[in-house]
VOPAGU-2260 file (C-alpha; in pm, 1 decimal, decimal comma):
REM VOPAGU-2260
SITE   aa  ch    i         X         Y         Z
SITE  MET   A    0   -1852,6    7568,2    6029,4
SITE  LEU   A    1   -2106,7    7599,8    6335,8
SITE  ARG   A    2   -2019,4    7937,0    6404,7
SITE  ALA   A    3   -2101,0    8330,0    6340,4
SITE  PRO   A    4   -2070,8    8050,8    6101,9
SITE  PHE   A    5   -2369,3    7880,1    6127,7
SITE  ALA   A    6   -2289,1    8070,1    6078,0
SITE  ALA   A    7   -2483,1    8201,9    6518,6
SITE  ILE   A    8   -2360,7    8217,8    6888,7
SITE  PRO   A    9   -1994,4    8355,3    6772,3
SITE  PHE   A   10   -1799,5    7991,2    6769,7
SITE  ALA   A   11   -1545,5    8134,2    7080,5
SITE  LEU   A   12   -1847,2    8100,0    7311,4
SITE  ALA   A   13   -1861,7    7724,4    7211,9
SITE  LEU   A   14   -1528,5    7669,8    7213,1
SITE  SER   A   15   -1507,6    7798,2    7589,7
SITE  ALA   A   16   -1814,8    7565,8    7620,6
SITE  ALA   A   17   -1611,7    7232,4    7539,5
SITE  SER   A   18   -1261,7    7338,7    7646,3
SITE  HIS   A   19   -1217,7    7090,8    7873,8
SITE  ALA   A   20   -1221,9    6845,7    7519,8
SITE  ASP   A   21    -960,6    6783,3    7220,2
SITE  PHE   A   22   -1248,2    6715,3    7037,6
SITE  ASN   A   23   -1605,1    6837,4    6960,4
SITE  ALA   A   24   -1825,0    6659,7    6706,0
SITE  ASP   A   25   -2244,1    6758,4    6645,7
SITE  ILE   A   26   -2463,8    6637,1    6396,1
SITE  GLY   A   27   -2804,1    6738,5    6366,2
SITE  ILE   A   28   -3141,6    6865,7    6171,7
SITE  GLY   A   29   -3209,5    7218,0    6054,9
SITE  SER   A   30   -3540,1    7337,9    5945,6
SITE  GLU   A   31   -3352,2    7536,4    5675,2
SITE  TYR   A   32   -2963,4    7657,3    5605,8
SITE  LEU   A   33   -2892,5    7950,0    5561,1
SITE  LYS   A   34   -2656,9    8132,8    5459,5
SITE  ASP   A   35   -2564,5    8542,5    5532,9
SITE  GLY   A   36   -2946,3    8543,4    5506,5
SITE  ILE   A   37   -2957,1    8354,0    5162,5
SITE  SER   A   38   -3110,1    8043,2    5177,0
SITE  GLN   A   39   -2860,6    7763,2    5058,4
SITE  SER   A   40   -3121,8    7475,9    5059,0
SITE  ARG   A   41   -3514,8    7621,2    4931,5
SITE  GLY   A   42   -3690,9    7581,6    5196,6
SITE  GLN   A   43   -3625,1    7222,8    5216,0
SITE  VAL   A   44   -3490,9    7095,6    5624,0
SITE  VAL   A   45   -3084,7    6959,3    5604,3
SITE  GLY   A   46   -2852,6    6797,3    5770,7
SITE  GLN   A   47   -2528,0    6875,4    5887,3
SITE  ALA   A   48   -2232,2    6767,3    6090,8
SITE  GLY   A   49   -1936,0    6882,5    6209,0
SITE  LEU   A   50   -1586,1    6818,9    6442,2
SITE  THR   A   51   -1403,0    7094,3    6607,2
SITE  TYR   A   52   -1025,9    7013,1    6731,4
SITE  HIS   A   53    -875,4    7293,0    6992,3
SITE  ASN   A   54    -549,1    7280,0    7195,6
SITE  ASP   A   55    -475,8    7489,8    7505,0
SITE  LEU   A   56    -318,0    7721,2    7295,0
SITE  GLY   A   57    -680,1    7772,5    7131,6
SITE  LEU   A   58    -531,0    7675,5    6826,8
SITE  TYR   A   59    -828,4    7463,1    6600,7
SITE  GLY   A   60    -952,2    7318,7    6338,3
SITE  GLY   A   61   -1230,1    7097,4    6213,5
SITE  VAL   A   62   -1467,1    7034,0    5929,1
SITE  TRP   A   63   -1804,7    7115,8    5899,7
SITE  GLY   A   64   -2096,3    6988,6    5554,7
SITE  SER   A   65   -2463,0    7080,9    5522,4
SITE  ASN   A   66   -2663,5    6919,7    5254,5
SITE  ILE   A   67   -2746,4    7194,6    4981,2
SITE  ASP   A   68   -3037,7    7272,2    4680,6
SITE  GLN   A   69   -2980,2    7592,2    4565,4
SITE  ARG   A   70   -3154,5    7720,7    4268,9
SITE  ASN   A   71   -2879,1    7779,8    3961,5
SITE  ASN   A   72   -2636,6    7452,3    3993,7
SITE  SER   A   73   -2669,9    7089,1    4066,9
SITE  ALA   A   74   -2499,2    7114,7    4388,3
SITE  HIS   A   75   -2584,9    6911,4    4672,1
SITE  SER   A   76   -2424,5    6970,5    4952,0
SITE  GLU   A   77   -2147,1    7247,3    5081,9
SITE  LEU   A   78   -1813,2    7125,0    5275,4
SITE  SER   A   79   -1597,4    7365,9    5460,8
SITE  GLY   A   80   -1278,3    7342,4    5629,5
SITE  PHE   A   81   -1119,8    7578,5    5944,3
SITE  ALA   A   82    -896,6    7665,9    6088,4
SITE  GLY   A   83    -811,6    7937,3    6361,9
SITE  TRP   A   84    -622,3    8062,1    6671,0
SITE  TYR   A   85    -847,9    8167,9    6965,6
SITE  LEU   A   86    -660,3    8434,9    7169,7
SITE  PRO   A   87    -768,3    8658,3    7477,3
SITE  LEU   A   88    -576,2    8960,9    7512,7
SITE  THR   A   89    -715,9    9055,0    7839,7
SITE  SER   A   90    -990,9    8931,3    8158,8
SITE  GLY   A   91   -1250,4    9059,9    7874,8
SITE  LEU   A   92   -1093,8    9123,2    7488,8
SITE  ALA   A   93    -994,4    8794,2    7293,4
SITE  LEU   A   94    -914,7    8770,8    6930,4
SITE  ASP   A   95   -1037,6    8527,8    6720,3
SITE  ALA   A   96    -852,8    8453,3    6356,7
SITE  GLY   A   97    -866,3    8194,9    6093,2
SITE  LEU   A   98    -924,9    8098,0    5746,1
SITE  THR   A   99   -1213,9    7851,4    5609,6
SITE  HIS   A  100   -1220,3    7728,0    5309,8
SITE  TYR   A  101   -1537,7    7668,1    5125,2
SITE  ARG   A  102   -1671,8    7372,3    4846,5
SITE  TYR   A  103   -1945,2    7250,0    4682,6
SITE  GLN   A  104   -2004,1    6864,0    4573,2
SITE  GLY   A  105   -2233,5    6776,1    4235,1
SITE  ASP   A  106   -2144,2    6782,5    3969,9
SITE  ALA   A  107   -1800,1    6848,5    3791,9
SITE  ALA   A  108   -1803,7    7200,9    3697,3
SITE  LEU   A  109   -1879,3    7295,2    4103,2
SITE  SER   A  110   -1475,5    7313,3    4113,7
SITE  GLY   A  111   -1500,6    7655,5    4013,5
SITE  ASN   A  112   -1706,0    7713,2    4261,0
SITE  ALA   A  113   -1477,7    7672,2    4552,3
SITE  TYR   A  114   -1342,4    7948,5    4763,8
SITE  ASP   A  115   -1167,4    8096,2    5103,1
SITE  GLU   A  116   -1229,0    8326,5    5298,2
SITE  GLY   A  117   -1004,8    8482,4    5626,8
SITE  PHE   A  118   -1125,1    8595,0    5913,9
SITE  ALA   A  119   -1097,8    8784,5    6213,2
SITE  LYS   A  120   -1377,8    8870,4    6547,9
SITE  ILE   A  121   -1270,1    9066,3    6799,8
SITE  LEU   A  122   -1462,4    8951,0    7126,2
SITE  ILE   A  123   -1473,6    9136,9    7425,6
SITE  ASP   A  124   -1656,8    8976,6    7797,8
SITE  ASP   A  125   -1778,7    8692,8    7555,7
SITE  ALA   A  126   -2100,0    8866,9    7468,3
SITE  TRP   A  127   -1967,5    9138,8    7167,5
SITE  MET   A  128   -1814,4    9056,6    6858,6
SITE  LEU   A  129   -1700,3    9259,0    6601,0
SITE  GLY   A  130   -1620,4    9074,8    6276,5
SITE  TRP   A  131   -1433,9    9152,7    5907,4
SITE  ARG   A  132   -1469,0    8854,1    5684,5
SITE  HIS   A  133   -1266,8    8818,5    5323,3
SITE  ALA   A  134   -1310,5    8617,8    5022,6
SITE  GLU   A  135   -1143,8    8761,4    4695,1
SITE  ASP   A  136   -1233,2    8495,3    4435,2
SITE  TYR   A  137   -1588,2    8449,9    4575,1
SITE  LEU   A  138   -1764,1    8116,9    4450,3
SITE  GLY   A  139   -1521,3    8155,5    4205,3
SITE  SER   A  140   -1637,9    8478,5    4006,3
SITE  GLU   A  141   -1233,8    8609,1    4074,1
SITE  LYS   A  142   -1442,0    8917,9    4231,0
SITE  ALA   A  143   -1332,8    8982,2    4593,6
SITE  ARG   A  144   -1677,0    9016,2    4923,2
SITE  ARG   A  145   -1664,1    9201,4    5222,9
SITE  SER   A  146   -1880,1    9113,2    5514,2
SITE  LEU   A  147   -1837,0    9328,5    5830,9
SITE  GLU   A  148   -2027,8    9243,2    6132,4
SITE  THR   A  149   -2139,3    9307,2    6464,2
SITE  ALA   A  150   -2333,3    9094,5    6718,5
SITE  TYR   A  151   -2405,6    9081,2    7064,0
SITE  THR   A  152   -2556,8    8798,0    7290,5
SITE  LEU   A  153   -2707,5    8772,5    7564,6
SITE  GLN   A  154   -2675,8    8542,4    7868,5
SITE  THR   A  155   -2951,6    8434,9    8075,1
SITE  GLU   A  156   -3000,9    8157,7    8335,7
SITE  THR   A  157   -3174,5    7950,8    8060,8
SITE  PHE   A  158   -3094,6    8086,5    7716,4
SITE  SER   A  159   -2857,4    8272,8    7460,9
SITE  ILE   A  160   -3015,8    8571,9    7258,5
SITE  GLU   A  161   -2833,0    8688,3    7013,8
SITE  PHE   A  162   -2837,6    9009,0    6744,0
SITE  TYR   A  163   -2662,7    9024,6    6490,3
SITE  LEU   A  164   -2584,4    9297,7    6221,5
SITE  ALA   A  165   -2364,1    9237,8    5842,5
SITE  GLN   A  166   -2313,5    9422,4    5558,2
SITE  ASN   A  167   -2172,3    9192,7    5264,4
SITE  ARG   A  168   -2009,7    9378,5    4986,5
SITE  TYR   A  169   -1816,6    9290,9    4606,6
SITE  LEU   A  170   -1565,5    9502,0    4652,4
SITE  GLU   A  171   -1578,5    9527,6    4189,3
SITE  ILE   A  172   -1934,5    9452,7    4053,7
SITE  ASP   A  173   -2027,6    9340,6    3702,9
SITE  ALA   A  174   -2320,9    9195,6    3545,3
SITE  ASP   A  175   -2340,1    8870,4    3663,7
SITE  THR   A  176   -2238,7    8961,3    4029,5
SITE  ASN   A  177   -2435,5    9176,4    4169,9
SITE  TYR   A  178   -2721,1    9229,6    4369,6
SITE  GLY   A  179   -2976,0    9401,1    4102,5
SITE  ASN   A  180   -2937,1    9760,4    3923,1
SITE  ASN   A  181   -2553,5    9714,6    4023,1
SITE  ARG   A  182   -2619,1    9734,5    4358,6
SITE  ASP   A  183   -2234,7    9600,6    4528,5
SITE  ASP   A  184   -2383,8    9499,6    4913,9
SITE  TYR   A  185   -2704,0    9398,2    5098,8
SITE  TRP   A  186   -2765,6    9397,8    5508,8
SITE  HIS   A  187   -2868,2    9125,8    5706,0
SITE  VAL   A  188   -2994,6    9138,5    6040,9
SITE  ARG   A  189   -3064,7    8794,9    6250,7
SITE  PHE   A  190   -3194,1    8770,9    6588,0
SITE  GLY   A  191   -3127,8    8407,1    6784,3
SITE  LEU   A  192   -3257,1    8220,2    7045,1
SITE  GLU   A  193   -3084,5    7911,9    7179,8
SITE  ARG   A  194   -3090,8    7661,0    7473,1
SITE  SER   A  195   -2841,7    7425,0    7567,7
SITE  TYR   A  196   -2983,9    7083,2    7799,0
SITE  ASN   A  197   -2786,3    6788,8    7819,4
SITE  ASN   A  198   -2509,0    6814,4    7498,6
SITE  TRP   A  199   -2844,8    6848,2    7278,5
SITE  ASP   A  200   -2833,6    7214,4    7132,2
SITE  TYR   A  201   -3212,3    7379,4    6997,7
SITE  ARG   A  202   -3220,0    7793,5    6825,3
SITE  LEU   A  203   -3498,2    7935,6    6666,8
SITE  LYS   A  204   -3397,6    8195,5    6431,4
SITE  LEU   A  205   -3503,7    8457,0    6231,5
SITE  GLU   A  206   -3325,7    8625,6    5950,7
SITE  ARG   A  207   -3377,2    8973,8    5779,8
SITE  THR   A  208   -3224,6    9095,0    5446,6
SITE  ASN   A  209   -3244,2    9398,7    5262,0
SITE  LEU   A  210   -3266,4    9134,1    4934,4
SITE  GLY   A  211   -3557,0    8983,6    4766,0
SITE  SER   A  212   -3669,0    8674,0    4679,6
SITE  ARG   A  213   -3467,4    8669,4    4300,8
SITE  PHE   A  214   -3134,0    8596,1    4561,7
SITE  ASP   A  215   -3334,5    8314,4    4790,6
SITE  ALA   A  216   -3364,3    8581,1    5084,6
SITE  GLY   A  217   -3572,9    8787,7    5166,1
SITE  THR   A  218   -3722,5    8730,7    5612,8
SITE  ALA   A  219   -3652,4    8327,0    5652,8
SITE  ILE   A  220   -3765,6    8191,4    6016,2
SITE  THR   A  221   -3576,0    7869,9    6097,0
SITE  PHE   A  222   -3518,5    7603,8    6362,9
SITE  SER   A  223   -3263,0    7375,7    6437,6
SITE  MET   A  224   -3113,4    7103,2    6759,4
SITE  HIS   A  225   -2798,3    6990,4    6700,8
SITE  ARG   A  226   -2671,0    6698,9    6920,8
SITE  TYR   A  227   -2264,8    6724,2    7075,4
SITE  PHE   A  228   -2038,4    6486,6    7140,7
SITE  ASN   A  229   -1671,4    6549,4    7339,5
SITE  PHE   A  230   -1434,6    6359,2    7287,0
């Protein structure tokens, strides 16, 4: 999903920008694919594409995909399907809630890595975002993982500037599902600069976690460009 997903600018902003269309599609490339601050492509260029449907009631759903190159398995792509409801509560307050299903393509053993993640976000003046995500069986580990996140997006006449902070945490850990030395959590910070022009979207991001190269994380600078289509 090209969300705060891309994971980046909160999905509600993209939804409002394309509110005149029932379908919105995108296709593009990125210098690297990071998910929650952790590289999914080991520094390699990726191709990405998505399709979203939404209606006047605020209900939406879609699919999104990217090629990947993970360190410890043979997965070659990540596919996600998502559905949710964007509900304005007042003139400056809205709720965005739903479910995302993640699946990885490669050898047959990867089917066990599929998982579902619920999410809920409070959006204030289409600028502040306070969010919660929860996966009961993260990556097929049988361990629950929770993410608490907040972001502020500053809109100028030319650019969108995003500041993002999240804590990602296993609610229970063992030797196979932790972040080293019995750590159950890590922090993820992102600074993003976005420019949209003639149905093209350009994003430059600086991301940092307090994890190291063992987790394909740390500090990364990425650039992506996507072409959007309204139907």
